[in-house]
All heavy atoms as a GROMACS GRO file, in nm:
protein
  433
    1MET      N    1   0.773  -1.429  -0.372
    1MET     CA    2   0.746  -1.567  -0.407
    1MET      C    3   0.656  -1.568  -0.527
    1MET      O    4   0.562  -1.497  -0.542
    1MET     CB    5   0.676  -1.634  -0.275
    1MET     CG    6   0.632  -1.778  -0.319
    1MET     SD    7   0.521  -1.852  -0.195
    1MET     CE    8   0.609  -1.822  -0.038
    2LEU      N    9   0.691  -1.655  -0.626
    2LEU     CA   10   0.613  -1.675  -0.738
    2LEU      C   11   0.558  -1.810  -0.735
    2LEU      O   12   0.621  -1.904  -0.689
    2LEU     CB   13   0.718  -1.669  -0.857
    2LEU     CG   14   0.659  -1.681  -0.993
    2LEU    CD1   15   0.713  -1.586  -1.096
    2LEU    CD2   16   0.693  -1.826  -1.043
    3ALA      N   17   0.436  -1.826  -0.778
    3ALA     CA   18   0.363  -1.951  -0.792
    3ALA      C   19   0.297  -1.963  -0.918
    3ALA      O   20   0.244  -1.862  -0.970
    3ALA     CB   21   0.258  -1.973  -0.676
    4ILE      N   22   0.312  -2.077  -0.985
    4ILE     CA   23   0.243  -2.103  -1.112
    4ILE      C   24   0.152  -2.221  -1.109
    4ILE      O   25   0.189  -2.327  -1.058
    4ILE     CB   26   0.353  -2.128  -1.231
    4ILE    CG1   27   0.446  -2.009  -1.240
    4ILE    CG2   28   0.277  -2.153  -1.363
    4ILE    CD1   29   0.562  -2.042  -1.326
    5GLY      N   30   0.024  -2.196  -1.144
    5GLY     CA   31  -0.064  -2.303  -1.129
    5GLY      C   32  -0.168  -2.310  -1.256
    5GLY      O   33  -0.169  -2.221  -1.326
    6ASN      N   34  -0.243  -2.422  -1.260
    6ASN     CA   35  -0.332  -2.431  -1.374
    6ASN      C   36  -0.464  -2.492  -1.335
    6ASN      O   37  -0.544  -2.510  -1.436
    6ASN     CB   38  -0.268  -2.516  -1.480
    6ASN     CG   39  -0.264  -2.665  -1.434
    6ASN    OD1   40  -0.245  -2.695  -1.327
    6ASN    ND2   41  -0.265  -2.752  -1.541
    7TYR      N   42  -0.501  -2.519  -1.209
    7TYR     CA   43  -0.630  -2.570  -1.191
    7TYR      C   44  -0.690  -2.528  -1.052
    7TYR      O   45  -0.610  -2.463  -0.970
    7TYR     CB   46  -0.627  -2.721  -1.188
    7TYR     CG   47  -0.755  -2.780  -1.240
    7TYR    CD1   48  -0.811  -2.756  -1.361
    7TYR    CD2   49  -0.823  -2.866  -1.151
    7TYR    CE1   50  -0.933  -2.813  -1.399
    7TYR    CE2   51  -0.951  -2.913  -1.187
    7TYR     CZ   52  -1.004  -2.888  -1.312
    7TYR     OH   53  -1.134  -2.939  -1.340
    8PHE      N   54  -0.805  -2.556  -1.021
    8PHE     CA   55  -0.878  -2.508  -0.910
    8PHE      C   56  -0.798  -2.534  -0.778
    8PHE      O   57  -0.800  -2.455  -0.680
    8PHE     CB   58  -1.013  -2.570  -0.893
    8PHE     CG   59  -1.102  -2.534  -1.005
    8PHE    CD1   60  -1.140  -2.624  -1.103
    8PHE    CD2   61  -1.157  -2.405  -1.029
    8PHE    CE1   62  -1.227  -2.590  -1.207
    8PHE    CE2   63  -1.232  -2.366  -1.131
    8PHE     CZ   64  -1.270  -2.467  -1.218
    9ASN      N   65  -0.725  -2.638  -0.767
    9ASN     CA   66  -0.652  -2.673  -0.641
    9ASN      C   67  -0.534  -2.579  -0.624
    9ASN      O   68  -0.477  -2.577  -0.515
    9ASN     CB   69  -0.605  -2.822  -0.644
    9ASN     CG   70  -0.514  -2.854  -0.755
    9ASN    OD1   71  -0.545  -2.820  -0.879
    9ASN    ND2   72  -0.405  -2.915  -0.728
   10ASP      N   73  -0.500  -2.500  -0.733
   10ASP     CA   74  -0.391  -2.409  -0.718
   10ASP      C   75  -0.426  -2.264  -0.674
   10ASP      O   76  -0.348  -2.181  -0.656
   10ASP     CB   77  -0.321  -2.397  -0.847
   10ASP     CG   78  -0.249  -2.529  -0.898
   10ASP    OD1   79  -0.201  -2.611  -0.801
   10ASP    OD2   80  -0.254  -2.573  -1.014
   11ILE      N   81  -0.559  -2.235  -0.669
   11ILE     CA   82  -0.613  -2.107  -0.644
   11ILE      C   83  -0.544  -2.048  -0.513
   11ILE      O   84  -0.501  -1.936  -0.504
   11ILE     CB   85  -0.759  -2.098  -0.647
   11ILE    CG1   86  -0.809  -2.113  -0.788
   11ILE    CG2   87  -0.817  -1.972  -0.582
   11ILE    CD1   88  -0.956  -2.113  -0.798
   12GLU      N   89  -0.553  -2.126  -0.395
   12GLU     CA   90  -0.497  -2.080  -0.282
   12GLU      C   91  -0.348  -2.049  -0.288
   12GLU      O   92  -0.303  -1.945  -0.233
   12GLU     CB   93  -0.524  -2.184  -0.164
   12GLU     CG   94  -0.483  -2.135  -0.031
   12GLU     CD   95  -0.511  -2.232   0.080
   12GLU    OE1   96  -0.596  -2.330   0.056
   12GLU    OE2   97  -0.460  -2.223   0.188
   13MET      N   98  -0.273  -2.126  -0.352
   13MET     CA   99  -0.136  -2.108  -0.373
   13MET      C  100  -0.114  -1.976  -0.456
   13MET      O  101  -0.030  -1.890  -0.414
   13MET     CB  102  -0.071  -2.227  -0.453
   13MET     CG  103   0.068  -2.202  -0.492
   13MET     SD  104   0.142  -2.342  -0.582
   13MET     CE  105   0.055  -2.334  -0.737
   14ILE      N  106  -0.188  -1.955  -0.557
   14ILE     CA  107  -0.184  -1.840  -0.649
   14ILE      C  108  -0.211  -1.714  -0.563
   14ILE      O  109  -0.152  -1.613  -0.581
   14ILE     CB  110  -0.271  -1.857  -0.766
   14ILE    CG1  111  -0.212  -1.953  -0.867
   14ILE    CG2  112  -0.300  -1.722  -0.837
   14ILE    CD1  113  -0.304  -1.992  -0.975
   15ARG      N  114  -0.320  -1.720  -0.487
   15ARG     CA  115  -0.350  -1.602  -0.399
   15ARG      C  116  -0.244  -1.566  -0.298
   15ARG      O  117  -0.217  -1.444  -0.271
   15ARG     CB  118  -0.488  -1.625  -0.322
   15ARG     CG  119  -0.610  -1.634  -0.407
   15ARG     CD  120  -0.719  -1.665  -0.304
   15ARG     NE  121  -0.852  -1.668  -0.393
   15ARG     CZ  122  -0.954  -1.728  -0.348
   15ARG    NH1  123  -0.946  -1.801  -0.232
   15ARG    NH2  124  -1.069  -1.741  -0.417
   16PHE      N  125  -0.185  -1.665  -0.226
   16PHE     CA  126  -0.082  -1.656  -0.135
   16PHE      C  127   0.056  -1.598  -0.186
   16PHE      O  128   0.113  -1.510  -0.119
   16PHE     CB  129  -0.057  -1.794  -0.067
   16PHE     CG  130   0.049  -1.789   0.051
   16PHE    CD1  131   0.014  -1.741   0.169
   16PHE    CD2  132   0.173  -1.820   0.025
   16PHE    CE1  133   0.099  -1.734   0.273
   16PHE    CE2  134   0.264  -1.809   0.126
   16PHE     CZ  135   0.233  -1.768   0.259
   17ALA      N  136   0.084  -1.638  -0.312
   17ALA     CA  137   0.218  -1.590  -0.364
   17ALA      C  138   0.217  -1.447  -0.378
   17ALA      O  139   0.119  -1.386  -0.410
   17ALA     CB  140   0.238  -1.670  -0.494
   18GLY      N  141   0.341  -1.391  -0.379
   18GLY     CA  142   0.357  -1.244  -0.411
   18GLY      C  143   0.318  -1.226  -0.556
   18GLY      O  144   0.258  -1.116  -0.594
   19LEU      N  145   0.348  -1.316  -0.644
   19LEU     CA  146   0.311  -1.307  -0.782
   19LEU      C  147   0.253  -1.447  -0.819
   19LEU      O  148   0.331  -1.548  -0.830
   19LEU     CB  149   0.432  -1.279  -0.873
   19LEU     CG  150   0.416  -1.274  -1.015
   19LEU    CD1  151   0.318  -1.172  -1.060
   19LEU    CD2  152   0.541  -1.252  -1.093
   20GLY      N  153   0.116  -1.447  -0.839
   20GLY     CA  154   0.048  -1.566  -0.879
   20GLY      C  155   0.025  -1.576  -1.021
   20GLY      O  156  -0.030  -1.479  -1.083
   21ILE      N  157   0.070  -1.673  -1.096
   21ILE     CA  158   0.059  -1.688  -1.240
   21ILE      C  159  -0.023  -1.810  -1.270
   21ILE      O  160  -0.002  -1.921  -1.225
   21ILE     CB  161   0.198  -1.687  -1.308
   21ILE    CG1  162   0.278  -1.569  -1.270
   21ILE    CG2  163   0.183  -1.706  -1.458
   21ILE    CD1  164   0.416  -1.580  -1.318
   22ALA      N  165  -0.122  -1.792  -1.363
   22ALA     CA  166  -0.196  -1.897  -1.425
   22ALA      C  167  -0.162  -1.939  -1.556
   22ALA      O  168  -0.110  -1.850  -1.640
   22ALA     CB  169  -0.356  -1.866  -1.419
   23MET      N  170  -0.172  -2.058  -1.592
   23MET     CA  171  -0.144  -2.102  -1.734
   23MET      C  172  -0.255  -2.070  -1.814
   23MET      O  173  -0.381  -2.059  -1.776
   23MET     CB  174  -0.122  -2.262  -1.732
   23MET     CG  175  -0.024  -2.306  -1.640
   23MET     SD  176   0.141  -2.254  -1.658
   23MET     CE  177   0.186  -2.346  -1.808
   24ALA      N  178  -0.233  -2.044  -1.949
   24ALA     CA  179  -0.332  -2.003  -2.040
   24ALA      C  180  -0.449  -2.111  -2.061
   24ALA      O  181  -0.566  -2.075  -2.080
   24ALA     CB  182  -0.278  -1.981  -2.183
   25ASN      N  183  -0.422  -2.230  -2.034
   25ASN     CA  184  -0.522  -2.331  -2.041
   25ASN      C  185  -0.596  -2.351  -1.907
   25ASN      O  186  -0.669  -2.455  -1.893
   25ASN     CB  187  -0.460  -2.461  -2.103
   25ASN     CG  188  -0.349  -2.513  -2.010
   25ASN    OD1  189  -0.253  -2.446  -1.983
   25ASN    ND2  190  -0.366  -2.636  -1.958
   26SER      N  191  -0.582  -2.274  -1.808
   26SER     CA  192  -0.650  -2.281  -1.680
   26SER      C  193  -0.791  -2.248  -1.703
   26SER      O  194  -0.828  -2.155  -1.794
   26SER     CB  195  -0.590  -2.181  -1.583
   26SER     OG  196  -0.452  -2.214  -1.567
   27PRO      N  197  -0.885  -2.288  -1.612
   27PRO     CA  198  -1.023  -2.240  -1.614
   27PRO      C  199  -1.023  -2.092  -1.584
   27PRO      O  200  -0.937  -2.037  -1.524
   27PRO     CB  201  -1.078  -2.323  -1.494
   27PRO     CG  202  -1.002  -2.442  -1.479
   27PRO     CD  203  -0.866  -2.396  -1.520
   28GLU      N  204  -1.126  -2.021  -1.632
   28GLU     CA  205  -1.144  -1.876  -1.620
   28GLU      C  206  -1.128  -1.838  -1.476
   28GLU      O  207  -1.072  -1.735  -1.438
   28GLU     CB  208  -1.265  -1.826  -1.683
   28GLU     CG  209  -1.265  -1.829  -1.832
   28GLU     CD  210  -1.150  -1.742  -1.887
   28GLU    OE1  211  -1.134  -1.631  -1.844
   28GLU    OE2  212  -1.087  -1.789  -1.982
   29GLU      N  213  -1.188  -1.914  -1.382
   29GLU     CA  214  -1.191  -1.876  -1.240
   29GLU      C  215  -1.043  -1.872  -1.184
   29GLU      O  216  -1.014  -1.791  -1.098
   29GLU     CB  217  -1.262  -1.983  -1.158
   29GLU     CG  218  -1.415  -1.978  -1.186
   29GLU     CD  219  -1.455  -2.077  -1.305
   29GLU    OE1  220  -1.371  -2.115  -1.384
   29GLU    OE2  221  -1.574  -2.101  -1.311
   30VAL      N  222  -0.966  -1.967  -1.232
   30VAL     CA  223  -0.822  -1.967  -1.188
   30VAL      C  224  -0.752  -1.838  -1.247
   30VAL      O  225  -0.677  -1.770  -1.171
   30VAL     CB  226  -0.758  -2.093  -1.226
   30VAL    CG1  227  -0.601  -2.087  -1.195
   30VAL    CG2  228  -0.820  -2.214  -1.181
   31LYS      N  229  -0.764  -1.811  -1.378
   31LYS     CA  230  -0.706  -1.698  -1.433
   31LYS      C  231  -0.745  -1.562  -1.370
   31LYS      O  232  -0.665  -1.476  -1.361
   31LYS     CB  233  -0.734  -1.691  -1.585
   31LYS     CG  234  -0.670  -1.801  -1.664
   31LYS     CD  235  -0.683  -1.774  -1.803
   31LYS     CE  236  -0.773  -1.871  -1.867
   31LYS     NZ  237  -0.780  -1.860  -2.018
   32LYS      N  238  -0.868  -1.558  -1.321
   32LYS     CA  239  -0.922  -1.438  -1.260
   32LYS      C  240  -0.846  -1.414  -1.129
   32LYS      O  241  -0.830  -1.297  -1.074
   32LYS     CB  242  -1.072  -1.445  -1.232
   32LYS     CG  243  -1.154  -1.423  -1.353
   32LYS     CD  244  -1.296  -1.436  -1.337
   32LYS     CE  245  -1.372  -1.428  -1.456
   32LYS     NZ  246  -1.515  -1.453  -1.444
   33GLU      N  247  -0.807  -1.514  -1.052
   33GLU     CA  248  -0.739  -1.507  -0.919
   33GLU      C  249  -0.587  -1.470  -0.938
   33GLU      O  250  -0.522  -1.429  -0.851
   33GLU     CB  251  -0.748  -1.639  -0.850
   33GLU     CG  252  -0.891  -1.667  -0.810
   33GLU     CD  253  -0.943  -1.570  -0.703
   33GLU    OE1  254  -0.867  -1.506  -0.630
   33GLU    OE2  255  -1.069  -1.549  -0.698
   34ALA      N  256  -0.533  -1.492  -1.063
   34ALA     CA  257  -0.392  -1.469  -1.083
   34ALA      C  258  -0.357  -1.328  -1.114
   34ALA      O  259  -0.437  -1.250  -1.164
   34ALA     CB  260  -0.352  -1.555  -1.204
   35ASP      N  261  -0.240  -1.292  -1.085
   35ASP     CA  262  -0.177  -1.165  -1.119
   35ASP      C  263  -0.139  -1.152  -1.264
   35ASP      O  264  -0.138  -1.047  -1.318
   35ASP     CB  265  -0.052  -1.134  -1.028
   35ASP     CG  266  -0.089  -1.130  -0.883
   35ASP    OD1  267  -0.169  -1.063  -0.837
   35ASP    OD2  268  -0.015  -1.211  -0.814
   36ALA      N  269  -0.111  -1.263  -1.325
   36ALA     CA  270  -0.067  -1.268  -1.467
   36ALA      C  271  -0.110  -1.412  -1.525
   36ALA      O  272  -0.127  -1.502  -1.444
   36ALA     CB  273   0.076  -1.249  -1.484
   37VAL      N  274  -0.120  -1.416  -1.653
   37VAL     CA  275  -0.142  -1.541  -1.724
   37VAL      C  276  -0.032  -1.558  -1.823
   37VAL      O  277   0.015  -1.466  -1.898
   37VAL     CB  278  -0.274  -1.536  -1.796
   37VAL    CG1  279  -0.296  -1.665  -1.875
   37VAL    CG2  280  -0.387  -1.515  -1.708
   38THR      N  281   0.035  -1.690  -1.822
   38THR     CA  282   0.143  -1.718  -1.912
   38THR      C  283   0.087  -1.811  -2.021
   38THR      O  284  -0.029  -1.845  -2.020
   38THR     CB  285   0.256  -1.781  -1.839
   38THR    OG1  286   0.363  -1.793  -1.920
   38THR    CG2  287   0.218  -1.920  -1.775
   39ALA      N  288   0.169  -1.856  -2.113
   39ALA     CA  289   0.126  -1.949  -2.217
   39ALA      C  290   0.072  -2.076  -2.157
   39ALA      O  291   0.100  -2.106  -2.045
   39ALA     CB  292   0.249  -1.970  -2.309
   40SER      N  293   0.020  -2.167  -2.238
   40SER     CA  294  -0.032  -2.290  -2.196
   40SER      C  295   0.070  -2.392  -2.160
   40SER      O  296   0.202  -2.370  -2.192
   40SER     CB  297  -0.123  -2.350  -2.298
   40SER     OG  298  -0.051  -2.400  -2.400
   41ASN      N  299   0.036  -2.506  -2.093
   41ASN     CA  300   0.131  -2.615  -2.068
   41ASN      C  301   0.202  -2.659  -2.194
   41ASN      O  302   0.313  -2.695  -2.200
   41ASN     CB  303   0.059  -2.730  -2.005
   41ASN     CG  304  -0.003  -2.696  -1.866
   41ASN    OD1  305   0.002  -2.591  -1.825
   41ASN    ND2  306  -0.063  -2.786  -1.802
   42ASN      N  307   0.119  -2.666  -2.306
   42ASN     CA  308   0.167  -2.714  -2.437
   42ASN      C  309   0.267  -2.618  -2.502
   42ASN      O  310   0.325  -2.653  -2.599
   42ASN     CB  311   0.066  -2.758  -2.521
   42ASN     CG  312  -0.016  -2.893  -2.470
   42ASN    OD1  313   0.034  -2.970  -2.409
   42ASN    ND2  314  -0.142  -2.881  -2.496
   43GLU      N  315   0.267  -2.499  -2.456
   43GLU     CA  316   0.341  -2.390  -2.513
   43GLU      C  317   0.464  -2.334  -2.430
   43GLU      O  318   0.505  -2.240  -2.430
   43GLU     CB  319   0.259  -2.273  -2.550
   43GLU     CG  320   0.157  -2.302  -2.649
   43GLU     CD  321   0.050  -2.192  -2.662
   43GLU    OE1  322   0.010  -2.129  -2.567
   43GLU    OE2  323   0.005  -2.172  -2.780
   44GLU      N  324   0.500  -2.438  -2.339
   44GLU     CA  325   0.612  -2.404  -2.243
   44GLU      C  326   0.587  -2.281  -2.153
   44GLU      O  327   0.676  -2.198  -2.132
   44GLU     CB  328   0.742  -2.394  -2.318
   44GLU     CG  329   0.776  -2.520  -2.390
   44GLU     CD  330   0.907  -2.520  -2.465
   44GLU    OE1  331   0.979  -2.424  -2.451
   44GLU    OE2  332   0.933  -2.621  -2.540
   45GLY      N  333   0.464  -2.267  -2.106
   45GLY     CA  334   0.420  -2.151  -2.023
   45GLY      C  335   0.515  -2.134  -1.892
   45GLY      O  336   0.536  -2.017  -1.857
   46VAL      N  337   0.544  -2.237  -1.831
   46VAL     CA  338   0.630  -2.225  -1.705
   46VAL      C  339   0.757  -2.161  -1.744
   46VAL      O  340   0.803  -2.061  -1.677
   46VAL     CB  341   0.651  -2.366  -1.637
   46VAL    CG1  342   0.740  -2.346  -1.520
   46VAL    CG2  343   0.512  -2.408  -1.583
   47SER      N  344   0.823  -2.208  -1.853
   47SER     CA  345   0.946  -2.159  -1.895
   47SER      C  346   0.938  -2.003  -1.929
   47SER      O  347   1.019  -1.921  -1.898
   47SER     CB  348   0.996  -2.234  -2.012
   47SER     OG  349   1.122  -2.171  -2.068
   48ALA      N  350   0.829  -1.975  -2.007
   48ALA     CA  351   0.800  -1.837  -2.046
   48ALA      C  352   0.784  -1.741  -1.922
   48ALA      O  353   0.850  -1.632  -1.922
   48ALA     CB  354   0.683  -1.833  -2.128
   49ALA      N  355   0.719  -1.790  -1.824
   49ALA     CA  356   0.696  -1.715  -1.702
   49ALA      C  357   0.821  -1.694  -1.620
   49ALA      O  358   0.846  -1.578  -1.576
   49ALA     CB  359   0.592  -1.775  -1.615
   50ILE      N  360   0.904  -1.802  -1.605
   50ILE     CA  361   1.029  -1.775  -1.540
   50ILE      C  362   1.123  -1.673  -1.618
   50ILE      O  363   1.184  -1.597  -1.548
   50ILE     CB  364   1.101  -1.909  -1.521
   50ILE    CG1  365   1.020  -1.994  -1.418
   50ILE    CG2  366   1.238  -1.905  -1.482
   50ILE    CD1  367   1.051  -2.137  -1.404
   51ARG      N  368   1.122  -1.694  -1.749
   51ARG     CA  369   1.208  -1.598  -1.821
   51ARG      C  370   1.164  -1.460  -1.807
   51ARG      O  371   1.245  -1.362  -1.791
   51ARG     CB  372   1.212  -1.628  -1.975
   51ARG     CG  373   1.296  -1.750  -2.009
   51ARG     CD  374   1.316  -1.772  -2.160
   51ARG     NE  375   1.208  -1.764  -2.235
   51ARG     CZ  376   1.123  -1.868  -2.267
   51ARG    NH1  377   1.154  -1.984  -2.224
   51ARG    NH2  378   1.018  -1.845  -2.346
   52ARG      N  379   1.027  -1.435  -1.808
   52ARG     CA  380   0.973  -1.299  -1.796
   52ARG      C  381   0.985  -1.246  -1.662
   52ARG      O  382   1.017  -1.124  -1.640
   52ARG     CB  383   0.827  -1.302  -1.851
   52ARG     CG  384   0.767  -1.158  -1.842
   52ARG     CD  385   0.634  -1.155  -1.897
   52ARG     NE  386   0.579  -1.021  -1.900
   52ARG     CZ  387   0.463  -0.986  -1.937
   52ARG    NH1  388   0.380  -1.070  -1.992
   52ARG    NH2  389   0.414  -0.862  -1.918
   53TYR      N  390   0.948  -1.309  -1.567
   53TYR     CA  391   0.928  -1.265  -1.423
   53TYR      C  392   1.044  -1.286  -1.330
   53TYR      O  393   1.055  -1.227  -1.228
   53TYR     CB  394   0.802  -1.314  -1.358
   53TYR     CG  395   0.672  -1.266  -1.438
   53TYR    CD1  396   0.606  -1.360  -1.528
   53TYR    CD2  397   0.620  -1.143  -1.422
   53TYR    CE1  398   0.492  -1.321  -1.590
   53TYR    CE2  399   0.522  -1.106  -1.495
   53TYR     CZ  400   0.447  -1.186  -1.578
   53TYR     OH  401   0.346  -1.144  -1.649
   54VAL      N  402   1.132  -1.377  -1.369
   54VAL     CA  403   1.244  -1.404  -1.281
   54VAL      C  404   1.385  -1.368  -1.340
   54VAL      O  405   1.450  -1.280  -1.301
   54VAL     CB  406   1.258  -1.555  -1.236
   54VAL    CG1  407   1.373  -1.582  -1.157
   54VAL    CG2  408   1.122  -1.594  -1.178
   55ILE      N  409   1.409  -1.425  -1.456
   55ILE     CA  410   1.543  -1.395  -1.524
   55ILE      C  411   1.554  -1.246  -1.575
   55ILE      O  412   1.654  -1.197  -1.557
   55ILE     CB  413   1.556  -1.498  -1.642
   55ILE    CG1  414   1.570  -1.635  -1.580
   55ILE    CG2  415   1.686  -1.460  -1.712
   55ILE    CD1  416   1.580  -1.748  -1.686
   56SER      N  417   1.451  -1.195  -1.632
   56SER     CA  418   1.457  -1.052  -1.680
   56SER      C  419   1.459  -0.948  -1.576
   56SER      O  420   1.489  -0.839  -1.612
   56SER     CB  421   1.340  -1.036  -1.781
   56SER     OG  422   1.218  -1.022  -1.707
   57ARG      N  423   1.435  -0.977  -1.454
   57ARG     CA  424   1.441  -0.882  -1.345
   57ARG      C  425   1.568  -0.862  -1.287
   57ARG      O  426   1.647  -0.887  -1.239
   57ARG     CB  427   1.327  -0.907  -1.245
   57ARG     CG  428   1.191  -0.887  -1.304
   57ARG     CD  429   1.082  -0.899  -1.212
   57ARG     NE  430   0.967  -0.882  -1.284
   57ARG     CZ  431   0.865  -0.817  -1.229
   57ARG    NH1  432   0.848  -0.775  -1.119
   57ARG    NH2  433   0.757  -0.793  -1.300
   0.00000   0.00000   0.00000
């Protein structure tokens, strides 16, 4: 399971997922909990994460 989040309310989801991804514009505490960090919301980070971690596998 992959989860992508960007704020404090997403930390539990990021921890629970098999692969938790934070957006680049997330607070540092959120990024520390994530397995990976993708581009920001303004840089199409969700699309980049899906291409990297889902489609390319």
